[in-house]
mmCIF file as Biopython writes it, N, C-alpha, C and O atoms, coordinates in Angstrom:
data_model
#
loop_
_atom_site.group_PDB
_atom_site.id
_atom_site.type_symbol
_atom_site.label_atom_id
_atom_site.label_alt_id
_atom_site.label_comp_id
_atom_site.label_asym_id
_atom_site.label_entity_id
_atom_site.label_seq_id
_atom_site.pdbx_PDB_ins_code
_atom_site.Cartn_x
_atom_site.Cartn_y
_atom_site.Cartn_z
_atom_site.occupancy
_atom_site.B_iso_or_equiv
_atom_site.auth_seq_id
_atom_site.auth_asym_id
_atom_site.pdbx_PDB_model_num
ATOM 1   N N  . UNK A ? 1  ? -99.095  36.471 -49.246 1.0 0.0 1  A 1 
ATOM 2   C CA . UNK A ? 1  ? -100.257 37.315 -49.097 1.0 0.0 1  A 1 
ATOM 3   C C  . UNK A ? 1  ? -99.957  38.650 -49.764 1.0 0.0 1  A 1 
ATOM 4   O O  . UNK A ? 1  ? -98.860  39.195 -49.645 1.0 0.0 1  A 1 
ATOM 5   N N  . UNK A ? 2  ? -100.924 39.142 -50.443 1.0 0.0 2  A 1 
ATOM 6   C CA . UNK A ? 2  ? -100.708 40.429 -51.118 1.0 0.0 2  A 1 
ATOM 7   C C  . UNK A ? 2  ? -101.048 41.588 -50.178 1.0 0.0 2  A 1 
ATOM 8   O O  . UNK A ? 2  ? -101.564 41.389 -49.078 1.0 0.0 2  A 1 
ATOM 9   N N  . UNK A ? 3  ? -100.753 42.767 -50.630 1.0 0.0 3  A 1 
ATOM 10  C CA . UNK A ? 3  ? -100.950 43.967 -49.815 1.0 0.0 3  A 1 
ATOM 11  C C  . UNK A ? 3  ? -102.427 44.192 -49.515 1.0 0.0 3  A 1 
ATOM 12  O O  . UNK A ? 3  ? -102.763 44.665 -48.429 1.0 0.0 3  A 1 
ATOM 13  N N  . UNK A ? 4  ? -103.310 43.868 -50.443 1.0 0.0 4  A 1 
ATOM 14  C CA . UNK A ? 4  ? -104.744 44.064 -50.235 1.0 0.0 4  A 1 
ATOM 15  C C  . UNK A ? 4  ? -105.259 43.162 -49.120 1.0 0.0 4  A 1 
ATOM 16  O O  . UNK A ? 4  ? -106.072 43.586 -48.298 1.0 0.0 4  A 1 
ATOM 17  N N  . UNK A ? 5  ? -104.790 41.930 -49.094 1.0 0.0 5  A 1 
ATOM 18  C CA . UNK A ? 5  ? -105.209 41.001 -48.047 1.0 0.0 5  A 1 
ATOM 19  C C  . UNK A ? 5  ? -104.774 41.471 -46.676 1.0 0.0 5  A 1 
ATOM 20  O O  . UNK A ? 5  ? -105.536 41.390 -45.713 1.0 0.0 5  A 1 
ATOM 21  N N  . UNK A ? 6  ? -103.546 41.965 -46.585 1.0 0.0 6  A 1 
ATOM 22  C CA . UNK A ? 6  ? -103.041 42.476 -45.306 1.0 0.0 6  A 1 
ATOM 23  C C  . UNK A ? 6  ? -103.845 43.698 -44.872 1.0 0.0 6  A 1 
ATOM 24  O O  . UNK A ? 6  ? -104.162 43.843 -43.691 1.0 0.0 6  A 1 
ATOM 25  N N  . UNK A ? 7  ? -104.171 44.558 -45.796 1.0 0.0 7  A 1 
ATOM 26  C CA . UNK A ? 7  ? -104.967 45.744 -45.477 1.0 0.0 7  A 1 
ATOM 27  C C  . UNK A ? 7  ? -106.359 45.353 -45.006 1.0 0.0 7  A 1 
ATOM 28  O O  . UNK A ? 7  ? -106.892 45.964 -44.079 1.0 0.0 7  A 1 
ATOM 29  N N  . UNK A ? 8  ? -106.958 44.338 -45.634 1.0 0.0 8  A 1 
ATOM 30  C CA . UNK A ? 8  ? -108.293 43.878 -45.225 1.0 0.0 8  A 1 
ATOM 31  C C  . UNK A ? 8  ? -108.269 43.309 -43.807 1.0 0.0 8  A 1 
ATOM 32  O O  . UNK A ? 8  ? -109.173 43.565 -43.011 1.0 0.0 8  A 1 
ATOM 33  N N  . UNK A ? 9  ? -107.237 42.542 -43.503 1.0 0.0 9  A 1 
ATOM 34  C CA . UNK A ? 9  ? -107.116 41.974 -42.164 1.0 0.0 9  A 1 
ATOM 35  C C  . UNK A ? 9  ? -106.940 43.089 -41.128 1.0 0.0 9  A 1 
ATOM 36  O O  . UNK A ? 9  ? -107.556 43.052 -40.063 1.0 0.0 9  A 1 
ATOM 37  N N  . UNK A ? 10 ? -106.118 44.058 -41.436 1.0 0.0 10 A 1 
ATOM 38  C CA . UNK A ? 10 ? -105.894 45.163 -40.511 1.0 0.0 10 A 1 
ATOM 39  C C  . UNK A ? 10 ? -107.171 45.959 -40.281 1.0 0.0 10 A 1 
ATOM 40  O O  . UNK A ? 10 ? -107.474 46.348 -39.153 1.0 0.0 10 A 1 
ATOM 41  N N  . UNK A ? 11 ? -107.910 46.196 -41.347 1.0 0.0 11 A 1 
ATOM 42  C CA . UNK A ? 11 ? -109.171 46.931 -41.233 1.0 0.0 11 A 1 
ATOM 43  C C  . UNK A ? 11 ? -110.183 46.149 -40.408 1.0 0.0 11 A 1 
ATOM 44  O O  . UNK A ? 11 ? -110.887 46.723 -39.576 1.0 0.0 11 A 1 
ATOM 45  N N  . UNK A ? 12 ? -110.259 44.846 -40.636 1.0 0.0 12 A 1 
ATOM 46  C CA . UNK A ? 12 ? -111.185 43.999 -39.889 1.0 0.0 12 A 1 
ATOM 47  C C  . UNK A ? 12 ? -110.835 43.998 -38.403 1.0 0.0 12 A 1 
ATOM 48  O O  . UNK A ? 12 ? -111.721 44.098 -37.555 1.0 0.0 12 A 1 
ATOM 49  N N  . UNK A ? 13 ? -109.550 43.887 -38.090 1.0 0.0 13 A 1 
ATOM 50  C CA . UNK A ? 13 ? -109.131 43.909 -36.691 1.0 0.0 13 A 1 
ATOM 51  C C  . UNK A ? 13 ? -109.456 45.245 -36.028 1.0 0.0 13 A 1 
ATOM 52  O O  . UNK A ? 13 ? -109.869 45.281 -34.868 1.0 0.0 13 A 1 
ATOM 53  N N  . UNK A ? 14 ? -109.275 46.323 -36.747 1.0 0.0 14 A 1 
ATOM 54  C CA . UNK A ? 14 ? -109.596 47.645 -36.203 1.0 0.0 14 A 1 
ATOM 55  C C  . UNK A ? 14 ? -111.091 47.774 -35.951 1.0 0.0 14 A 1 
ATOM 56  O O  . UNK A ? 14 ? -111.506 48.336 -34.938 1.0 0.0 14 A 1 
ATOM 57  N N  . UNK A ? 15 ? -111.907 47.251 -36.876 1.0 0.0 15 A 1 
ATOM 58  C CA . UNK A ? 15 ? -113.362 47.315 -36.714 1.0 0.0 15 A 1 
ATOM 59  C C  . UNK A ? 15 ? -113.822 46.490 -35.508 1.0 0.0 15 A 1 
ATOM 60  O O  . UNK A ? 15 ? -114.706 46.907 -34.759 1.0 0.0 15 A 1 
ATOM 61  N N  . UNK A ? 16 ? -113.211 45.316 -35.333 1.0 0.0 16 A 1 
ATOM 62  C CA . UNK A ? 16 ? -113.573 44.469 -34.199 1.0 0.0 16 A 1 
ATOM 63  C C  . UNK A ? 16 ? -113.196 45.159 -32.887 1.0 0.0 16 A 1 
ATOM 64  O O  . UNK A ? 16 ? -113.962 45.127 -31.924 1.0 0.0 16 A 1 
ATOM 65  N N  . UNK A ? 17 ? -112.045 45.767 -32.851 1.0 0.0 17 A 1 
ATOM 66  C CA . UNK A ? 17 ? -111.624 46.479 -31.638 1.0 0.0 17 A 1 
ATOM 67  C C  . UNK A ? 17 ? -112.553 47.624 -31.305 1.0 0.0 17 A 1 
ATOM 68  O O  . UNK A ? 17 ? -112.888 47.836 -30.140 1.0 0.0 17 A 1 
ATOM 69  N N  . UNK A ? 18 ? -112.974 48.365 -32.318 1.0 0.0 18 A 1 
ATOM 70  C CA . UNK A ? 18 ? -113.908 49.475 -32.107 1.0 0.0 18 A 1 
ATOM 71  C C  . UNK A ? 18 ? -115.265 48.959 -31.641 1.0 0.0 18 A 1 
ATOM 72  O O  . UNK A ? 18 ? -115.893 49.537 -30.753 1.0 0.0 18 A 1 
ATOM 73  N N  . UNK A ? 19 ? -115.700 47.875 -32.247 1.0 0.0 19 A 1 
ATOM 74  C CA . UNK A ? 19 ? -116.984 47.289 -31.875 1.0 0.0 19 A 1 
ATOM 75  C C  . UNK A ? 19 ? -116.968 46.819 -30.426 1.0 0.0 19 A 1 
ATOM 76  O O  . UNK A ? 19 ? -117.942 47.014 -29.699 1.0 0.0 19 A 1 
ATOM 77  N N  . UNK A ? 20 ? -115.875 46.205 -30.004 1.0 0.0 20 A 1 
ATOM 78  C CA . UNK A ? 20 ? -115.773 45.756 -28.621 1.0 0.0 20 A 1 
ATOM 79  C C  . UNK A ? 20 ? -115.742 46.940 -27.656 1.0 0.0 20 A 1 
ATOM 80  O O  . UNK A ? 20 ? -116.334 46.878 -26.579 1.0 0.0 20 A 1 
ATOM 81  N N  . UNK A ? 21 ? -115.067 47.997 -28.031 1.0 0.0 21 A 1 
ATOM 82  C CA . UNK A ? 21 ? -115.005 49.182 -27.170 1.0 0.0 21 A 1 
ATOM 83  C C  . UNK A ? 21 ? -116.389 49.801 -26.992 1.0 0.0 21 A 1 
ATOM 84  O O  . UNK A ? 21 ? -116.755 50.225 -25.896 1.0 0.0 21 A 1 
ATOM 85  N N  . UNK A ? 22 ? -117.148 49.848 -28.077 1.0 0.0 22 A 1 
ATOM 86  C CA . UNK A ? 22 ? -118.510 50.399 -28.001 1.0 0.0 22 A 1 
ATOM 87  C C  . UNK A ? 22 ? -119.388 49.490 -27.144 1.0 0.0 22 A 1 
ATOM 88  O O  . UNK A ? 22 ? -120.182 49.979 -26.340 1.0 0.0 22 A 1 
ATOM 89  N N  . UNK A ? 23 ? -119.257 48.187 -27.306 1.0 0.0 23 A 1 
ATOM 90  C CA . UNK A ? 23 ? -120.053 47.247 -26.515 1.0 0.0 23 A 1 
ATOM 91  C C  . UNK A ? 23 ? -119.748 47.384 -25.034 1.0 0.0 23 A 1 
ATOM 92  O O  . UNK A ? 23 ? -120.658 47.346 -24.207 1.0 0.0 23 A 1 
ATOM 93  N N  . UNK A ? 24 ? -118.488 47.540 -24.695 1.0 0.0 24 A 1 
ATOM 94  C CA . UNK A ? 24 ? -118.103 47.700 -23.296 1.0 0.0 24 A 1 
ATOM 95  C C  . UNK A ? 24 ? -118.653 49.007 -22.735 1.0 0.0 24 A 1 
ATOM 96  O O  . UNK A ? 24 ? -119.111 49.048 -21.593 1.0 0.0 24 A 1 
ATOM 97  N N  . UNK A ? 25 ? -118.611 50.065 -23.523 1.0 0.0 25 A 1 
ATOM 98  C CA . UNK A ? 25 ? -119.137 51.353 -23.063 1.0 0.0 25 A 1 
ATOM 99  C C  . UNK A ? 25 ? -120.642 51.270 -22.804 1.0 0.0 25 A 1 
ATOM 100 O O  . UNK A ? 25 ? -121.136 51.820 -21.820 1.0 0.0 25 A 1 
ATOM 101 N N  . UNK A ? 26 ? -121.363 50.585 -23.686 1.0 0.0 26 A 1 
ATOM 102 C CA . UNK A ? 26 ? -122.810 50.430 -23.514 1.0 0.0 26 A 1 
ATOM 103 C C  . UNK A ? 26 ? -123.095 49.582 -22.276 1.0 0.0 26 A 1 
ATOM 104 O O  . UNK A ? 26 ? -124.013 49.888 -21.515 1.0 0.0 26 A 1 
ATOM 105 N N  . UNK A ? 27 ? -122.321 48.528 -22.070 1.0 0.0 27 A 1 
ATOM 106 C CA . UNK A ? 27 ? -122.502 47.687 -20.890 1.0 0.0 27 A 1 
ATOM 107 C C  . UNK A ? 27 ? -122.255 48.471 -19.607 1.0 0.0 27 A 1 
ATOM 108 O O  . UNK A ? 27 ? -123.017 48.338 -18.650 1.0 0.0 27 A 1 
ATOM 109 N N  . UNK A ? 28 ? -121.208 49.281 -19.572 1.0 0.0 28 A 1 
ATOM 110 C CA . UNK A ? 28 ? -120.929 50.100 -18.391 1.0 0.0 28 A 1 
ATOM 111 C C  . UNK A ? 28 ? -122.060 51.076 -18.113 1.0 0.0 28 A 1 
ATOM 112 O O  . UNK A ? 28 ? -122.425 51.295 -16.958 1.0 0.0 28 A 1 
ATOM 113 N N  . UNK A ? 29 ? -122.615 51.664 -19.169 1.0 0.0 29 A 1 
ATOM 114 C CA . UNK A ? 29 ? -123.729 52.597 -18.996 1.0 0.0 29 A 1 
ATOM 115 C C  . UNK A ? 29 ? -124.957 51.868 -18.449 1.0 0.0 29 A 1 
ATOM 116 O O  . UNK A ? 29 ? -125.657 52.390 -17.582 1.0 0.0 29 A 1 
ATOM 117 N N  . UNK A ? 30 ? -125.216 50.662 -18.956 1.0 0.0 30 A 1 
ATOM 118 C CA . UNK A ? 30 ? -126.354 49.881 -18.473 1.0 0.0 30 A 1 
ATOM 119 C C  . UNK A ? 30 ? -126.175 49.516 -17.005 1.0 0.0 30 A 1 
ATOM 120 O O  . UNK A ? 30 ? -127.141 49.538 -16.243 1.0 0.0 30 A 1 
ATOM 121 N N  . UNK A ? 31 ? -124.962 49.182 -16.601 1.0 0.0 31 A 1 
ATOM 122 C CA . UNK A ? 31 ? -124.701 48.858 -15.203 1.0 0.0 31 A 1 
ATOM 123 C C  . UNK A ? 31 ? -124.905 50.091 -14.328 1.0 0.0 31 A 1 
ATOM 124 O O  . UNK A ? 31 ? -125.452 49.988 -13.230 1.0 0.0 31 A 1 
ATOM 125 N N  . UNK A ? 32 ? -124.468 51.255 -14.807 1.0 0.0 32 A 1 
ATOM 126 C CA . UNK A ? 32 ? -124.664 52.491 -14.046 1.0 0.0 32 A 1 
ATOM 127 C C  . UNK A ? 32 ? -126.147 52.802 -13.866 1.0 0.0 32 A 1 
ATOM 128 O O  . UNK A ? 32 ? -126.577 53.201 -12.784 1.0 0.0 32 A 1 
ATOM 129 N N  . UNK A ? 33 ? -126.920 52.619 -14.925 1.0 0.0 33 A 1 
ATOM 130 C CA . UNK A ? 33 ? -128.369 52.875 -14.849 1.0 0.0 33 A 1 
ATOM 131 C C  . UNK A ? 33 ? -129.021 51.896 -13.873 1.0 0.0 33 A 1 
ATOM 132 O O  . UNK A ? 33 ? -129.893 52.281 -13.094 1.0 0.0 33 A 1 
ATOM 133 N N  . UNK A ? 34 ? -128.600 50.639 -13.914 1.0 0.0 34 A 1 
ATOM 134 C CA . UNK A ? 34 ? -129.147 49.647 -12.988 1.0 0.0 34 A 1 
ATOM 135 C C  . UNK A ? 34 ? -128.797 49.992 -11.546 1.0 0.0 34 A 1 
ATOM 136 O O  . UNK A ? 34 ? -129.626 49.834 -10.651 1.0 0.0 34 A 1 
ATOM 137 N N  . UNK A ? 35 ? -127.593 50.456 -11.321 1.0 0.0 35 A 1 
ATOM 138 C CA . UNK A ? 35 ? -127.185 50.839 -9.969  1.0 0.0 35 A 1 
ATOM 139 C C  . UNK A ? 35 ? -128.008 52.030 -9.470  1.0 0.0 35 A 1 
ATOM 140 O O  . UNK A ? 35 ? -128.414 52.062 -8.308  1.0 0.0 35 A 1 
ATOM 141 N N  . UNK A ? 36 ? -128.250 52.991 -10.334 1.0 0.0 36 A 1 
ATOM 142 C CA . UNK A ? 36 ? -129.068 54.141 -9.952  1.0 0.0 36 A 1 
ATOM 143 C C  . UNK A ? 36 ? -130.494 53.715 -9.636  1.0 0.0 36 A 1 
ATOM 144 O O  . UNK A ? 36 ? -131.096 54.212 -8.684  1.0 0.0 36 A 1 
ATOM 145 N N  . UNK A ? 37 ? -131.041 52.790 -10.433 1.0 0.0 37 A 1 
ATOM 146 C CA . UNK A ? 37 ? -132.398 52.299 -10.182 1.0 0.0 37 A 1 
ATOM 147 C C  . UNK A ? 37 ? -132.470 51.554 -8.858  1.0 0.0 37 A 1 
ATOM 148 O O  . UNK A ? 37 ? -133.422 51.729 -8.098  1.0 0.0 37 A 1 
ATOM 149 N N  . UNK A ? 38 ? -131.474 50.730 -8.577  1.0 0.0 38 A 1 
ATOM 150 C CA . UNK A ? 38 ? -131.463 49.986 -7.316  1.0 0.0 38 A 1 
ATOM 151 C C  . UNK A ? 38 ? -131.359 50.939 -6.132  1.0 0.0 38 A 1 
ATOM 152 O O  . UNK A ? 38 ? -132.022 50.743 -5.114  1.0 0.0 38 A 1 
ATOM 153 N N  . UNK A ? 39 ? -130.535 51.960 -6.265  1.0 0.0 39 A 1 
ATOM 154 C CA . UNK A ? 39 ? -130.402 52.944 -5.193  1.0 0.0 39 A 1 
ATOM 155 C C  . UNK A ? 39 ? -131.726 53.666 -4.957  1.0 0.0 39 A 1 
ATOM 156 O O  . UNK A ? 39 ? -132.118 53.897 -3.813  1.0 0.0 39 A 1 
ATOM 157 N N  . UNK A ? 40 ? -132.409 54.017 -6.035  1.0 0.0 40 A 1 
ATOM 158 C CA . UNK A ? 40 ? -133.702 54.691 -5.898  1.0 0.0 40 A 1 
ATOM 159 C C  . UNK A ? 40 ? -134.724 53.783 -5.223  1.0 0.0 40 A 1 
ATOM 160 O O  . UNK A ? 40 ? -135.517 54.249 -4.405  1.0 0.0 40 A 1 
ATOM 161 N N  . UNK A ? 41 ? -134.716 52.489 -5.555  1.0 0.0 41 A 1 
ATOM 162 C CA . UNK A ? 41 ? -135.646 51.557 -4.927  1.0 0.0 41 A 1 
ATOM 163 C C  . UNK A ? 41 ? -135.342 51.396 -3.441  1.0 0.0 41 A 1 
ATOM 164 O O  . UNK A ? 41 ? -136.258 51.344 -2.621  1.0 0.0 41 A 1 
ATOM 165 N N  . UNK A ? 42 ? -134.075 51.317 -3.098  1.0 0.0 42 A 1 
ATOM 166 C CA . UNK A ? 42 ? -133.701 51.168 -1.687  1.0 0.0 42 A 1 
ATOM 167 C C  . UNK A ? 42 ? -134.099 52.409 -0.898  1.0 0.0 42 A 1 
ATOM 168 O O  . UNK A ? 42 ? -134.586 52.300 0.227   1.0 0.0 42 A 1 
ATOM 169 N N  . UNK A ? 43 ? -133.898 53.571 -1.473  1.0 0.0 43 A 1 
ATOM 170 C CA . UNK A ? 43 ? -134.270 54.808 -0.785  1.0 0.0 43 A 1 
ATOM 171 C C  . UNK A ? 43 ? -135.782 54.973 -0.679  1.0 0.0 43 A 1 
ATOM 172 O O  . UNK A ? 43 ? -136.257 55.720 0.176   1.0 0.0 43 A 1 
ATOM 173 N N  . UNK A ? 44 ? -136.548 54.289 -1.533  1.0 0.0 44 A 1 
ATOM 174 C CA . UNK A ? 44 ? -138.005 54.401 -1.508  1.0 0.0 44 A 1 
ATOM 175 C C  . UNK A ? 44 ? -138.647 53.527 -0.436  1.0 0.0 44 A 1 
ATOM 176 O O  . UNK A ? 44 ? -139.852 53.626 -0.207  1.0 0.0 44 A 1 
ATOM 177 N N  . UNK A ? 45 ? -137.872 52.679 0.220   1.0 0.0 45 A 1 
ATOM 178 C CA . UNK A ? 45 ? -138.420 51.826 1.268   1.0 0.0 45 A 1 
ATOM 179 C C  . UNK A ? 45 ? -138.807 52.708 2.456   1.0 0.0 45 A 1 
ATOM 180 O O  . UNK A ? 45 ? -137.987 53.475 2.960   1.0 0.0 45 A 1 
ATOM 181 N N  . UNK A ? 46 ? -140.062 52.593 2.898   1.0 0.0 46 A 1 
ATOM 182 C CA . UNK A ? 46 ? -140.496 53.459 4.008   1.0 0.0 46 A 1 
ATOM 183 C C  . UNK A ? 46 ? -139.866 53.026 5.329   1.0 0.0 46 A 1 
ATOM 184 O O  . UNK A ? 46 ? -139.507 51.863 5.516   1.0 0.0 46 A 1 
ATOM 185 N N  . UNK A ? 47 ? -139.741 53.981 6.230   1.0 0.0 47 A 1 
ATOM 186 C CA . UNK A ? 47 ? -139.232 53.689 7.566   1.0 0.0 47 A 1 
ATOM 187 C C  . UNK A ? 47 ? -140.305 52.966 8.368   1.0 0.0 47 A 1 
ATOM 188 O O  . UNK A ? 47 ? -141.494 53.108 8.084   1.0 0.0 47 A 1 
ATOM 189 N N  . UNK A ? 48 ? -139.903 52.208 9.347   1.0 0.0 48 A 1 
ATOM 190 C CA . UNK A ? 48 ? -140.842 51.470 10.200  1.0 0.0 48 A 1 
ATOM 191 C C  . UNK A ? 48 ? -141.160 52.240 11.466  1.0 0.0 48 A 1 
ATOM 192 O O  . UNK A ? 48 ? -141.195 51.647 12.545  1.0 0.0 48 A 1 
ATOM 193 N N  . UNK A ? 49 ? -141.388 53.515 11.374  1.0 0.0 49 A 1 
ATOM 194 C CA . UNK A ? 49 ? -141.695 54.329 12.543  1.0 0.0 49 A 1 
ATOM 195 C C  . UNK A ? 49 ? -143.090 54.030 13.073  1.0 0.0 49 A 1 
ATOM 196 O O  . UNK A ? 49 ? -143.361 54.275 14.249  1.0 0.0 49 A 1 
ATOM 197 N N  . UNK A ? 50 ? -143.991 53.502 12.227  1.0 0.0 50 A 1 
ATOM 198 C CA . UNK A ? 50 ? -145.333 53.175 12.702  1.0 0.0 50 A 1 
ATOM 199 C C  . UNK A ? 50 ? -145.300 51.974 13.643  1.0 0.0 50 A 1 
ATOM 200 O O  . UNK A ? 50 ? -146.202 51.820 14.466  1.0 0.0 50 A 1 
ATOM 201 N N  . UNK A ? 51 ? -144.290 51.127 13.543  1.0 0.0 51 A 1 
ATOM 202 C CA . UNK A ? 51 ? -144.170 49.979 14.433  1.0 0.0 51 A 1 
ATOM 203 C C  . UNK A ? 51 ? -143.851 50.445 15.854  1.0 0.0 51 A 1 
ATOM 204 O O  . UNK A ? 51 ? -144.228 49.782 16.820  1.0 0.0 51 A 1 
ATOM 205 N N  . UNK A ? 52 ? -143.180 51.548 15.986  1.0 0.0 52 A 1 
ATOM 206 C CA . UNK A ? 52 ? -142.821 52.056 17.310  1.0 0.0 52 A 1 
ATOM 207 C C  . UNK A ? 52 ? -144.059 52.414 18.127  1.0 0.0 52 A 1 
ATOM 208 O O  . UNK A ? 52 ? -143.965 52.459 19.354  1.0 0.0 52 A 1 
ATOM 209 N N  . UNK A ? 53 ? -145.202 52.667 17.518  1.0 0.0 53 A 1 
ATOM 210 C CA . UNK A ? 53 ? -146.428 53.039 18.226  1.0 0.0 53 A 1 
ATOM 211 C C  . UNK A ? 53 ? -147.192 51.822 18.738  1.0 0.0 53 A 1 
ATOM 212 O O  . UNK A ? 53 ? -148.185 51.985 19.448  1.0 0.0 53 A 1 
ATOM 213 N N  . UNK A ? 54 ? -146.763 50.623 18.405  1.0 0.0 54 A 1 
ATOM 214 C CA . UNK A ? 54 ? -147.460 49.416 18.836  1.0 0.0 54 A 1 
ATOM 215 C C  . UNK A ? 54 ? -147.036 49.045 20.252  1.0 0.0 54 A 1 
ATOM 216 O O  . UNK A ? 54 ? -145.951 49.416 20.701  1.0 0.0 54 A 1 
ATOM 217 N N  . UNK A ? 55 ? -147.901 48.308 20.956  1.0 0.0 55 A 1 
ATOM 218 C CA . UNK A ? 55 ? -147.538 47.864 22.309  1.0 0.0 55 A 1 
ATOM 219 C C  . UNK A ? 55 ? -146.324 46.924 22.258  1.0 0.0 55 A 1 
ATOM 220 O O  . UNK A ? 55 ? -146.148 46.208 21.273  1.0 0.0 55 A 1 
ATOM 221 N N  . UNK A ? 56 ? -145.497 46.916 23.292  1.0 0.0 56 A 1 
ATOM 222 C CA . UNK A ? 56 ? -144.272 46.109 23.263  1.0 0.0 56 A 1 
ATOM 223 C C  . UNK A ? 56 ? -144.529 44.602 23.261  1.0 0.0 56 A 1 
ATOM 224 O O  . UNK A ? 56 ? -143.667 43.836 22.831  1.0 0.0 56 A 1 
ATOM 225 N N  . UNK A ? 57 ? -145.725 44.155 23.744  1.0 0.0 57 A 1 
ATOM 226 C CA . UNK A ? 57 ? -145.993 42.723 23.779  1.0 0.0 57 A 1 
ATOM 227 C C  . UNK A ? 57 ? -146.552 42.187 22.457  1.0 0.0 57 A 1 
ATOM 228 O O  . UNK A ? 57 ? -146.645 40.973 22.278  1.0 0.0 57 A 1 
ATOM 229 N N  . UNK A ? 58 ? -146.909 43.041 21.567  1.0 0.0 58 A 1 
ATOM 230 C CA . UNK A ? 58 ? -147.521 42.633 20.305  1.0 0.0 58 A 1 
ATOM 231 C C  . UNK A ? 58 ? -146.478 42.019 19.377  1.0 0.0 58 A 1 
ATOM 232 O O  . UNK A ? 58 ? -145.432 42.617 19.126  1.0 0.0 58 A 1 
ATOM 233 N N  . UNK A ? 59 ? -146.769 40.823 18.869  1.0 0.0 59 A 1 
ATOM 234 C CA . UNK A ? 59 ? -145.902 40.164 17.916  1.0 0.0 59 A 1 
ATOM 235 C C  . UNK A ? 59 ? -144.801 39.334 18.538  1.0 0.0 59 A 1 
ATOM 236 O O  . UNK A ? 59 ? -143.917 38.856 17.827  1.0 0.0 59 A 1 
ATOM 237 N N  . UNK A ? 60 ? -144.834 39.150 19.858  1.0 0.0 60 A 1 
ATOM 238 C CA . UNK A ? 60 ? -143.786 38.371 20.524  1.0 0.0 60 A 1 
ATOM 239 C C  . UNK A ? 60 ? -144.168 36.897 20.644  1.0 0.0 60 A 1 
ATOM 240 O O  . UNK A ? 60 ? -143.288 36.038 20.695  1.0 0.0 60 A 1 
ATOM 241 N N  . UNK A ? 61 ? -145.435 36.598 20.689  1.0 0.0 61 A 1 
ATOM 242 C CA . UNK A ? 61 ? -145.898 35.216 20.908  1.0 0.0 61 A 1 
ATOM 243 C C  . UNK A ? 61 ? -146.680 34.729 19.701  1.0 0.0 61 A 1 
ATOM 244 O O  . UNK A ? 61 ? -147.392 35.490 19.046  1.0 0.0 61 A 1 
ATOM 245 N N  . UNK A ? 62 ? -146.527 33.426 19.423  1.0 0.0 62 A 1 
ATOM 246 C CA . UNK A ? 62 ? -147.284 32.810 18.325  1.0 0.0 62 A 1 
ATOM 247 C C  . UNK A ? 62 ? -148.134 31.720 18.910  1.0 0.0 62 A 1 
ATOM 248 O O  . UNK A ? 62 ? -147.620 30.838 19.598  1.0 0.0 62 A 1 
ATOM 249 N N  . UNK A ? 63 ? -149.440 31.754 18.652  1.0 0.0 63 A 1 
ATOM 250 C CA . UNK A ? 63 ? -150.354 30.740 19.127  1.0 0.0 63 A 1 
ATOM 251 C C  . UNK A ? 63 ? -150.334 29.577 18.144  1.0 0.0 63 A 1 
ATOM 252 O O  . UNK A ? 63 ? -150.809 29.697 17.015  1.0 0.0 63 A 1 
ATOM 253 N N  . UNK A ? 64 ? -149.774 28.444 18.587  1.0 0.0 64 A 1 
ATOM 254 C CA . UNK A ? 64 ? -149.628 27.300 17.689  1.0 0.0 64 A 1 
ATOM 255 C C  . UNK A ? 64 ? -150.713 26.261 17.885  1.0 0.0 64 A 1 
ATOM 256 O O  . UNK A ? 64 ? -150.697 25.237 17.203  1.0 0.0 64 A 1 
ATOM 257 N N  . UNK A ? 65 ? -151.659 26.484 18.792  1.0 0.0 65 A 1 
ATOM 258 C CA . UNK A ? 65 ? -152.753 25.526 18.978  1.0 0.0 65 A 1 
ATOM 259 C C  . UNK A ? 65 ? -153.925 25.940 18.099  1.0 0.0 65 A 1 
ATOM 260 O O  . UNK A ? 65 ? -154.196 27.119 17.875  1.0 0.0 65 A 1 
ATOM 261 N N  . UNK A ? 66 ? -154.601 24.910 17.618  1.0 0.0 66 A 1 
ATOM 262 C CA . UNK A ? 66 ? -155.726 25.204 16.727  1.0 0.0 66 A 1 
ATOM 263 C C  . UNK A ? 66 ? -157.023 25.002 17.429  1.0 0.0 66 A 1 
ATOM 264 O O  . UNK A ? 66 ? -158.083 25.201 16.836  1.0 0.0 66 A 1 
#
């Protein structure tokens, strides 16, 4: 193998390594954004304080006869 071939292989390997590093960084950022979105959705769930105003017998029995 000549010197040019070795240099081309080395350059290609360096480019692949850089490309993989960038891909991993983008993936980590996407995961962080998804985690933030999920946290925001969970925090947006309203509290069930309105259920506390209902009578205690409501919702305990199911009428199964038609």
